[in-house]
Each structure stands twice: as structure tokens, then as C-alpha cells.
C-alpha positions in Angstrom: -136.6 91.8 54.8 -136.1 91.5 51.1 -132.4 92.3 51.6 -132.1 89.5 54.1 -133.8 87.1 51.7 -131.4 87.7 48.7 -128.2 86.9 50.6 -128.7 83.1 50.9 -129.6 82.7 47.2 -126.4 84.4 46.2 -124.3 82.1 48.5 -125.9 78.9 47.3 -125.5 79.9 43.7 -121.8 80.4 44.2 -121.4 76.9 45.8 -123.3 75.4 42.9 -121.0 77.0 40.3 -117.9 75.8 42.1 -119.3 72.3 42.3 -120.1 72.2 38.6 -116.6 73.6 37.8 -115.0 70.9 40.0 -117.0 68.1 38.3 -116.1 69.5 34.9 -112.4 69.7 35.7 -112.5 66.1 37.1 -114.2 64.8 34.0 -111.8 66.6 31.7 -108.9 65.3 33.7 -110.2 61.7 33.4 -110.7 62.3 29.6 -107.1 63.5 29.1 -105.8 60.6 31.2 -107.6 58.1 29.1 -106.3 59.5 25.9 -102.7 59.5 27.2 -102.9 55.9 28.3 -104.4 54.8 25.1 -101.7 56.4 23.0 -99.0 54.9 25.3 -100.4 51.4 25.0 -100.5 51.7 21.2 -96.8 52.8 21.1 -95.8 49.9 23.4 -97.7 47.4 21.4 -96.0 48.7 18.2 -92.6 48.4 19.9 -93.3 44.9 21.0 -94.4 43.9 17.5 -91.4 45.5 15.9 -89.0 43.8 18.4 -90.6 40.3 17.9 -90.3 40.8 14.2 -86.6 41.6 14.5 -86.1 38.6 16.8 -87.7 36.2 14.3 -85.8 37.8 11.4 -82.5 37.9 13.1 -81.4 34.3 12.4 -81.6 35.1 8.7 -79.2 38.0 9.1 -75.4 37.6 9.4 -74.3 38.2 13.0 -70.6 38.9 12.0 -69.1 40.7 9.1 -67.4 38.7 6.4 -63.7 37.9 6.9 -61.6 40.4 5.0 -58.2 39.1 3.6 -55.9 41.1 1.6 -55.1 39.8 -1.9 -52.2 37.4 -1.8 -50.2 35.5 -4.4 -48.2 32.4 -3.4 -44.9 31.9 -5.3 -44.0 28.7 -7.3 -41.7 26.2 -5.7 -38.3 25.6 -7.3 -37.5 22.5 -9.3 -35.7 20.9 -6.3 -39.0 20.6 -4.5 -40.7 18.7 -7.3 -40.7 15.5 -5.2 -41.0 17.2 -1.8 -42.4 15.2 1.1 -42.0 17.5 4.1 -42.0 14.9 7.0 -40.0 12.3 5.1 -37.4 14.4 3.5 -34.1 12.5 2.8 -32.2 15.8 3.3 -33.1 15.6 7.0 -32.4 11.9 7.6 -28.8 12.6 8.9 -30.4 14.3 11.9 -31.9 11.1 13.1 -30.4 7.7 14.1 -30.3 4.6 12.0 -31.4 2.3 14.8 -34.4 0.3 13.6 -34.5 2.5 10.5 -36.2 5.2 12.6 -34.9 7.9 10.2 -37.4 6.6 7.6 -40.3 7.5 10.0 -42.1 10.9 10.0 -40.1 13.8 11.3 -41.8 17.0 10.4 -39.7 20.2 10.0 -40.1 23.2 12.5 -42.3 26.1 11.5 -39.4 28.3 10.3 -38.4 25.5 7.8 -41.8 25.0 6.3 -42.2 25.9 2.6 -45.1 28.2 1.5 -45.0 27.8 -2.2 -47.0 25.9 -4.9 -45.5 22.8 -6.3 -46.3 22.6 -10.1 -46.9 19.2 -11.8 -43.9 17.6 -13.6 -43.1 18.7 -17.2 -45.3 16.9 -19.7 -47.9 15.9 -17.0 -51.1 14.3 -18.4 -54.4 13.4 -16.7 -53.9 9.9 -15.2 -55.1 6.8 -17.1 -58.5 5.7 -16.0 -59.2 2.6 -13.9 -58.9 -0.3 -14.4 -56.3 0.2 -17.1 -54.3 2.4 -14.7 -53.6 -0.7 -12.5 -51.1 -2.0 -15.1 -49.8 1.3 -16.6 -49.2 5.0 -16.0 -47.7 7.9 -17.9 -43.9 8.1 -17.5 -44.0 11.9 -17.4 -46.3 11.9 -14.3 -43.7 9.9 -12.3 -40.4 10.4 -14.1 -38.3 8.1 -12.0 -36.0 5.6 -13.6 -34.0 4.2 -10.7 -36.1 1.0 -10.2 -36.4 0.5 -13.9 -32.6 0.6 -14.3 -31.4 -1.0 -11.1 -34.0 -3.8 -10.8 -35.0 -4.5 -14.4 -34.4 -8.2 -13.9 -37.1 -8.3 -11.2 -39.8 -6.9 -13.5 -41.2 -4.3 -11.0 -42.0 -2.1 -13.9 -40.9 -1.5 -17.5 -40.7 1.6 -19.5 -42.3 1.3 -23.0 -42.6 4.5 -25.0 -44.3 7.2 -22.9 -45.6 4.8 -20.3 -44.5 2.7 -17.4 -46.0 -0.8 -17.4 -46.4 -3.0 -14.3 -46.1 -6.7 -15.2 -46.7 -7.8 -11.5 -43.2 -8.8 -10.7 -40.8 -7.9 -7.9 -38.4 -9.4 -5.5 -41.0 -11.7 -3.9 -42.9 -12.6 -7.1 -40.6 -14.3 -9.5 -43.6 -16.1 -11.1 -45.7 -13.0 -11.0 -47.9 -11.5 -8.2 -51.1 -13.3 -9.4 -49.4 -16.7 -9.0 -48.3 -15.6 -5.5 -51.8 -14.5 -4.5 -53.3 -17.7 -5.9 -51.1 -19.6 -3.5 -52.2 -17.4 -0.6 -55.8 -18.0 -1.4 -55.2 -21.8 -1.2 -53.7 -21.2 2.3 -56.4 -18.8 3.4 -59.8 -19.7 1.8 -61.4 -16.7 3.5 -59.8 -14.6 0.8 -62.2 -16.0 -1.7 -65.6 -15.7 0.2 -65.5 -12.1 1.3 -64.4 -12.7 4.8 -61.1 -10.9 4.1 -62.2 -7.4 2.9 -59.3 -5.1 3.9 -55.6 -5.6 4.1 -52.4 -3.8 4.7 -49.2 -4.5 2.9 -46.0 -3.3 4.6 -42.9 -2.8 2.5 -45.1 -2.8 -0.6 -42.7 -1.7 -3.3 -44.8 -0.5 -6.2 -47.9 -2.1 -4.7 -48.3 -5.0 -7.1 -49.8 -7.2 -4.3 -52.4 -4.5 -3.4 -53.2 -4.0 -7.0 -53.9 -7.7 -7.6 -56.1 -7.9 -4.5 -58.2 -5.0 -5.7 -59.3 -7.2 -8.7 -60.3 -9.9 -6.1 -62.5 -7.6 -4.1 -60.0 -6.9 -1.2 -59.2 -3.3 -0.5 -55.6 -2.9 0.4 -53.6 0.0 1.8 -49.9 -0.3 0.7 -47.3 1.0 3.2 -43.7 1.7 2.3 -41.0 4.2 3.4 -39.5 6.8 1.1 -36.2 5.8 -0.5 -33.4 8.3 -0.9 -34.0 8.2 -4.7 -37.8 8.3 -4.9 -41.0 7.4 -3.1 -42.2 4.1 -4.5 -45.7 4.7 -3.2 -46.0 7.4 -5.9 -46.2 4.7 -8.5 -49.0 3.1 -6.5 -50.9 6.4 -6.1 -50.5 7.2 -9.8 -51.9 3.8 -10.7 -54.9 4.5 -8.4 -53.9 2.0 -5.6 -54.3 3.3 -2.0 -50.9 3.8 -0.4 -49.1 5.9 2.3 -45.5 6.5 3.3 -44.6 4.6 6.5 -42.7 1.8 8.1 -43.2 -0.4 11.2 -40.4 0.9 13.5 -40.5 3.0 16.7 -43.7 4.9 15.9 -47.2 3.4 15.9 -49.2 3.2 12.7 -51.9 5.9 12.1 -54.8 3.4 12.1 -57.4 2.6 14.8 -57.4 -0.8 16.5 -59.3 -3.6 14.7 -58.9 -2.0 11.3 -57.8 -4.7 8.9 -58.6 -8.3 8.1 -55.1 -9.1 6.9 -51.6 -7.9 7.4 -48.9 -8.9 4.8 -45.2 -8.6 5.4 -42.9 -10.0 2.7 -39.3 -8.9 3.4 -41.0 -5.8 4.6 -38.0 -3.8 5.8 -38.5 -4.7 9.4 -34.9 -4.9 10.8 -35.5 -8.0 12.9 -31.9 -8.1 14.0 -32.3 -4.7 15.7 -35.5 -5.9 17.4 -33.7 -8.5 19.5 -33.1 -11.3 17.0 -29.6 -12.1 15.8 -29.1 -14.4 12.9 -26.4 -16.3 14.8 -28.7 -16.8 17.8 -31.6 -17.8 15.6 -29.6 -20.6 14.0 -30.1 -24.2 15.2 -28.3 -24.8 18.5 -28.5 -23.5 22.0 -31.5 -21.2 22.7 -29.8 -17.9 22.9 -32.7 -15.9 21.4 -33.9 -12.9 23.3 -37.2 -11.5 21.8 -36.6 -8.1 23.4 -38.3 -5.4 21.4 -39.2 -7.6 18.5 -42.5 -8.1 20.3 -43.6 -4.5 19.7 -43.7 -5.1 16.0 -46.1 -8.0 16.3 -48.1 -6.3 19.0 -48.7 -3.4 16.6 -49.9 -5.9 14.0 -52.1 -7.5 16.6 -53.6 -4.1 17.4 -54.6 -3.1 13.9 -56.0 -6.6 13.1 -59.6 -7.6 13.7 -60.3 -10.8 15.6 -60.1 -13.6 13.1 -57.7 -11.6 11.0 -54.5 -13.0 9.4 -50.9 -12.1 9.5 -48.7 -13.4 6.6 -45.0 -13.1 6.9 -42.6 -14.2 4.3 -39.1 -14.1 5.8 -35.9 -16.0 6.4 -36.4 -19.3 8.2 -33.9 -18.1 10.8 -36.6 -15.9 12.3 -39.5 -18.3 12.2 -39.0 -19.8 15.6 -39.0 -16.4 17.3 -42.0 -15.1 15.3 -44.0 -18.3 16.1 -43.2 -18.2 19.8 -44.2 -14.5 20.1 -47.3 -15.1 18.0 -48.5 -17.9 20.2 -47.9 -15.7 23.2 -50.4 -13.2 21.7 -53.0 -16.0 21.3 -52.4 -16.4 17.6 -52.5 -19.8 15.9 -49.5 -20.1 13.6 -48.4 -22.5 10.9 -45.4 -22.6 8.5 -45.9 -23.0 4.8 -43.4 -23.5 2.0 -42.8 -20.8 -0.6 -43.4 -21.5 -4.3 -39.8 -22.7 -4.6 -39.9 -24.7 -1.3 -36.4 -23.5 -0.4 -35.1 -24.1 3.1 -33.8 -20.6 3.7 -37.2 -18.9 3.4 -40.7 -19.8 4.8 -44.2 -18.3 4.9 -45.7 -18.0 8.3 -49.5 -17.8 8.4 -51.0 -16.7 11.8 -54.6 -16.0 12.7 -55.7 -13.7 15.5 -58.2 -15.4 17.7 -61.4 -13.9 19.1 -61.2 -13.8 22.9 -62.7 -11.8 25.7 -61.2 -10.4 28.9 -62.2 -11.6 32.3 -64.4 -8.6 32.7 -66.5 -9.4 29.7 -69.2 -12.0 29.4 -69.3 -12.4 25.6 
């Protein structure tokens, strides 16, 4: 009987041991799992923090390495390039036609003809004279060109005195001086006195005496002239501190936006009217044989760069005045003729004003 009573106790004891072991293993398993997940979350959080820090800091760090260039030394240009203007080079003029003086326009050389050298200043170069004294004088050594001084000394464009060029305000069109000429213009156009006319362009400017005088009257003027085969006259203007560029009204359009200027001045301005459809014989009194032809494109370009209300002043031979007036009125300009200071019949001053008008698609 006792033997039969001990057998059940032994079996139940074994089941209890296995149950305790199973519970212990499960608990240990959950414990290890919790520790592993906790460590993994810490690592991921640390990675996220590190990544976000890098993202925030990345804009401050360069994204590309600095450009590396080998050391280079550019050579000096020869003395023959002292007065070099690449796109208006007299040595290239023979490649282009003379019709309408188009050879004086910009014609840039091909890549294989471009110079890659440094142009030194002229011998004896000095820092330019300060404004406003520079308006009337500049150092001779800075622009050592004597052609105008020798060939046109009677017109008083400039005068060499000692180590300086002096600019007395003369020229072909200013026998009484440029100031007298501008005084006359202000009488014809009162808006030049009250600030209405603020900007102007002077075509065929010579040494920019007209533009220099207007600067003293509060009118900013850009002087425009082509390069001569002997020298670039605008260099005198730039050395004096007067804004100027190389250019001519011919077949190419001017490098200015529309409605840029309050006044355009053209005084024997190198526009070959006879090649723009006007012949002197046809323009003389008699039968109307005049054909405006391409002459209109010159005036249309002036109209384009003028603001509404702006003025065009043309001082030319009276032979051309009828044609110029007719074309001006066709562009809705109001034009009137005025006498020059000498009141000679062969030459007149034409004053035209561009009117403000609106297209049919505009209301005001």
C-alpha cells in the first residue's frame, strides 16, 4: 500500500519542477528581449540625433572642393597694341564695305585672332586729373595723340600746353564756343533748364565738348563717335571723365533699350544721308525727286531710344531738311526749323519733339 502511495507524489513533483523551469525560462527570455530592444532603441535614437545634426550643419560646409587652377602668367602686349580696340580695329576695316560707313561699326575678330596679353599704360602715364578740373584738361602722356591738335588747330578742339591737353570748348560746330551753342539750345528748348531733360546722347561727338558742357548744367550725356584710323576721339572724353562709347548710327542698332534718353543731338554726326536715300541734287529746290528709302531707319532708331516728350536736335545742311521734316512728321514728331548762330542759308537746326501717344489696344 505504501508503495502505491509514493508513486503519485513522485509524478506530481516532476510536473511541478518542469512548470517552474518553463516559467523561469519564459521570464528570462522576456528579460533578455527587453534588454535587447532597449539597447537597439538607444542606438537608433543616437543615429537619428547624429544625422539631424549633420543635416543642420551641412549648409555651413562646402559641398564642392575649391577650383584648382595652375599658376599662369599672361605676357605683355607689344607696343603696336597700345591703342587696341578689338571690335573696331582699323586694320580690319578693309574686310568690310564702305556703304553707309558700316566698316566703322563693331566687327569682332574670330577666336583664333583674339589677343591674350596685358596692355600696359602709355609711357609717362599719370593718375587722371580729378573732376571737375578734368573736364577742361588732361595729361598729354595719358592720351598722346597729336593728329587733331595739328590738323584742326584752327577749330580749337584741343590745345597742347606743356604736359597737358586743354579743351577750350571749340570744334567744327562751335565757332563761338560750346557754351554759346548750348545757351542757344536752351533758348530753343526751355526744358533743358528745369530738369525735364536729364539724359542725352550726342552722336558724332568729337572730343565730347557738348557732353562736357551739359554735365555742368545737370544733364548726363553719353557721347557716341566712331574710331578714326588715326585715333579714337572718345578716348579724350573718357580721360576727361565724360561718359562715351565707340559707335555710329549706320546698319546696326544702338546698344540701348527703348525710351532711354530725353534728347538726341546730331550735329554733322557722320550720318551719310546721301547713302540713306537722299541725294543732294534731288534735295535741291525743284521737282520732288526725293526718295526717303532707308533714311527712315536712322530716324526710327532715334525714335526708339527717345522717351515720349524727348527732343531730337539735328544741325545739318538745309538740303536735307525737307526730307528729315517729312519723315519726322510721319513718326508723329512735331518739328520746326531754327537758324544757326550765323543764320546762314546753307545750314539749319531742326528741332523735333517725340509726342506721347498710345496704341489702339491701350486706354491710357
